[in-house]
Structures are given as C-alpha cells and as structure tokens.
N, C-alpha and C positions, 0 to 999 in steps of 0.2 A: 398204444403205449400202456404199459402196465403200471398199476399202483403198488408200491411197496408196503407190505404190512409186516412190522418187525415186532415180534412178541417174544419176551423172555420170560421163562418160568423155571421153577425149581429152586431148591435151597442152595446155600453156598456150600462149598466142598467141606466146610467144617461143621455143618449143621445138618439136621435131619435125621438119618439113621442113627441109632445108638451104635457106638463103636463096636460092640460085640456082634451086632447084626451085620454092619458093614464087614467085619472080618469074616464072618460066615459066608456072606455072599461072594467076597472076592478075595478070600484067603487063597483059593487055588491059583489065582493070578499071581499073587505074591511068592507062592512056593515055586511057581514056574519061572517067572522073570526076576524075582527078587523083591525084597521089601522097598528098596529105594526106587525101583522101577514102578512099583504100585503107587508110591507117593508122587512120582512124575506123571503117571497116567491120571491121578486124581486132580492134578493142577493143570494138566494139558488142555489147550484150546484148539480144537479141530473143527474146521469147516468143511462140510460136504456139499458140493454144488451139484444138484440133480439127485433126487432120491426116488428113482423108479426101479427098474428091473436089476440094476447093479447097485445103485446108491442106497436103496433101502437096506440092503444086506450089509453094506459097509456101516451104516449107522447102528444096525442091530449089534454087530460084532463089537463096535467101539463101546456102546453102552454097557455090554456084558463083560467088557474088559476094564471097566471102571474109569473110562475117560470122563473127566469131571466137568468139562464144558464143550457142548456140541452145538454148532450153528449149522442149520439146514437151509439151503436156498433152492426154492422150486416154486413155480406158480401153478403147477397142475393139480387137478383134483382126481380122486380115484375113480376108475370106471371098470365096467365088467371085463374089458379087454385086458386089464392089468392082472387079473386073478392068477393067470398061469405062471406068473414070474415075480410078482412083487409081494414082499413079505406082509405089508400092511393092507393089501387088497382082500377084504372079506366082505361077506354079505352086509354086515352092519356098518362098514366104513365107506361104502360106495357113495360117491358124491362129496365126500369129505376132502378138504385140502390135504395133500400128501404129507406136508410137514406137520399139520396138526395131529393126523393119525399116528405118525411116528413119535411125536412128542408125548402122546398118551402112552405109547408102548414103553419109552424111555423112563417115564415117571414110575411105572410098575416094576421096571428092572432095577433102577437106582434112583430113588427119590432125592438124593443129594446133587444129581447132575443138574447143572445150569444149562438149560435148552433155550435156544434162540431160533425162532421160526421166522423166515423171511419169505413172504409170498411174492415172488418176483423171478424173472430170469436174469441171469448175468449177461451183459452185452458190452461191446467195447466202450460205449458211452457211460456205463455206470460201474465198471469194474473197480475204480478207485474207491467208490463209495462202499461197495459190497465187500471188498477184500481188506481195504485199508493198508497201512504200512507196518503196524506192530500188534495187530488185533489177534492174529493166529500163529500157532506154533506149527501147523501143517494144514494144507489145503488139498482136498481130494477133488479132482475134476471127473465128475461122472456124467457129463452132458455129451450130446451128439451134434452139437452146432459147432461148425468150424470156426467162424468169427469169435465165438464165445471162448472156445478152447485157446485160440491164439492169444486173445486178449489176456486171459488168466495166466498163460504161460510167460508172456512178456512182462506183465506187471510183477509176478512173483520173482522172475529173474531179476528185474530192475531193483527190487526191494528185498532180495535175499530171503524169500519166504519158501520153505520147502514145499514142493508140490509133486504129487503123483497123478498121472493122467490115465484114463481107461480107454481102451480101443473098442471096436465093434463087438457086441455080444450076441447079435443075431445070426442065424444061419449056421450055427454049430451044435454039435451034439457031444463032444468029447472034452470034459474038463481037464483032463490029464495033459492036454496040450497048451495050457496056459502059462505063459512065462512072464518075467519082469526083465526088461532090458532098457538101456538108455534109448531115448526116442529116436536117435539117429540110426538104431540097429533093428528096428521092428521090421517084420515081413509078413506076408499073407494078410495085410492090414491096410486097406485103402483109405479108411477114415483118417488114420494117423499119418498116412502118406500125404494127404491133402494139407493136413495141418503142418507137417514138416516143410512142404513146398512153400507155404506161405511164410512160415518163420524164416526160411533161407532168403526168399525173394523180397520180403518186405521188412524184416527185422534184423538182419545181419547175423543170423545163426550160421555156423560153419558148414561148408559143403563137404560131401564125402562121408565116410563112416568111420574114419579114424578119429576125428575131432568130436567129442562128446557134446551134446546139449546140456547135459547135467539136469535132465528131466527124466525121471523114472516112469516107464510106461508099462501097464499091464495089457497084454494082448495074447491072442492065441494063433499058433502056427498052422491050425486046422484050415484046410481049404473051405471056403464058404459054400454052403448048400443053397442054391438058388431055387425059389419056388417055379414049378412048371405052370405059369399062369394059363388058366383056362382048362387045366387037365386035373382037377381035384386038388388034393392037398400034398401030393408027392413032391419031393425035392430032388434035385440032381446036382452033383458037384460039377461046377463049371468055372474052373480057374481062368479060362480065356475070357470070360465075360467081365472079369475084373480089370481088364486093361493090360494084360501081357506082363511087361516089365514091373508093373506095380506090385506084383507079388513077390519080387526079389527083396532082399535086404536093402534098407532104405538109403540108397544113393541117389544121385541126381537123376538118373534115368527113371528110377522108380517114382520120383516126385513129378517128373514131367508127364509121365503116364497118369498120374493121379489127378491131373488137371481135368480129365475127362470124367463123366459120370461113371459110377460103378457098372451100371447097366443102363440100357436105354430106358428102363423104367425109373432109374435113379434110386434104387432101393439101397439104402446105407444108413448106418447110425446105431447108436446104443438103444434107441427106442424100438428096435426090431421092426419098424414099419416096413411092410413088404416081405421081410424075411419071416420064417417060422423062428420060434424061440423055445428054450427050454430052461426051467428054473435051475436044473442041475448045472447048467453053464453060467447063467447070468449071476446066480448066487456065488459060484465059485470065483467068478471075476471079482465080486465084491469082497469075499474072504481073503483072497490074495492080496487085494489092495489094503484091507484093514490090517492084515498081518504085517505087511511092509511098514505101515505108519507105526504100529506098536514097536517093531523091531527098531526103527529109527528113533523113536522117543525113548526106549530103554537104553539106547547106546548113549544118550545124553546124560545119564546118571554117573 
C-alpha cells in the first residue's frame, strides 16, 4: 500500500510574474485562442494522472499554455529506461520522483502556476480522495492500469467531471495515425477495449457503438508492432496476436475478445513494458490530449 505525499507549490495565478513578463511568455497563447481563453487557462484546474511517456508531455504542454493549476498524480521515480520517451528523464533527474521533476520544470516555465504533487497511484479505493467532486475542471487519464482507468471514468461520469483517456502508446511508430473518438468507437486498441468491456459489464455503460460513453479517448489506429522475443530487437506487425475481433471498432464482440491477454506474454499498456516505444509517438499522444483539453476549456469562455 502506498503512502500519499501531497505537496503544493507555486504562486497564486495573480502573483509571481510581472504582468509584462507574463504577457511576453504567454501572449502567443492569447493571440491564438483569445484573451478570454488565456484567462480561462490561467484559472483552470487540470489533473494529470500518470506522468510517464505520455503524461509528462501533457504536463509540459499545459504548463506552456498557461494552465494556472496543475495537479500530478504518480508514485514512480525516474529510471534509465524512461530516457527514450519521458521529457523529465535526464541524467540529473534519475531516481527523482516523476512529479517532483516535472514540478521543477513547470516552475521554470510559469512561476505563477500552482502545482500539486501527489506521490501515489489512483485505484478504486482512493479515487474519491484523489479526484474529489469539484476540485478539477478537467482530468486526464494517462495510466495503463485497467481498474484505475475504470474507477476514474465511473467517478468522473457520476460527478460530471470532464475526462479524456489515453490508450496504448507502445508498439507504434506512426504518430499521424493518432485520433480522438468517443471511447465506444476506438479500434486497434486492446487496452481501451478491456476498459470498455468492464464499463459495460459492471457499470451500466451502453452496449454497441451507436450509444456514446461521452468519454473522449486518444488512441492510434496503427496495428501494434510486437517484439520478436529472443530474436534481437526487431518487431513484427501481428494483429492476430491481439485477439482477432478486438481490433475492430469497439462493439460487444471486440470487448469479449479483450477479456483475453493481448498476447501470451501479456504485453500491454501505456508504460510500453514488453513493447518497443518511440518518443515521437508517446509525445504525440500527450500533445493530442493536451490540445483537446485546451480546446474544451477555451470553449467555456
């Protein structure tokens, strides 16, 4: 059982940088989205759950877009194996808590940002404590644990908190195949298919593809490239290994297939364990998700 360490740093959104300096740093955001949107970003409260190969890039993008309150939830520390895809993984940050390394980056980008570090993992038992009912304007799910993803989706649905979820980022090389759809319509995505199956069977989400879940999902339509274990580092494209119908658009048959492991080795998930991974893809997942959050927040002005 993990221990939660909750640490909040940063100035209020009305203090810190001189107004002229703030305008110079984020004037480009205002010229693109509008002055009212910049003010919305400045007051927005966004929670990013999981700050690894995808989540770290989400945080970076939000900070550089003037989001004024960022909460990060992750228990992991940085390791050498993170260097190929995580923005905060550098020689001088190895061993440091991921949330701490990112908080230090955010403070250099926008000293007015209020940053909350939570060193813990979200799970079904603590989701109420972690997310709350009115704490955040947006939640970004960038974890690879099915029970945690399901718990966040159910909680956010029940409390009307906007959420965007991220699918598998490993085993892919083409960022141009990343899309955003309602979770009921994802394809080539075994991780989200498992989540969808559990939401339908245990939490009353609608069956079929016509009735939306009203949960936006970032995923790729690129077939997964599975490692050839025991034969070096080469990968092969093997859709059949992902469970047949699971590769179809997310209907009930796809969910039934998703009950099985993706492969006999069980390689699945955002953390790219077992899969090869490329920063050009994991970062693109994160930037697409961050762009979606910014667009939705700007629409609230």
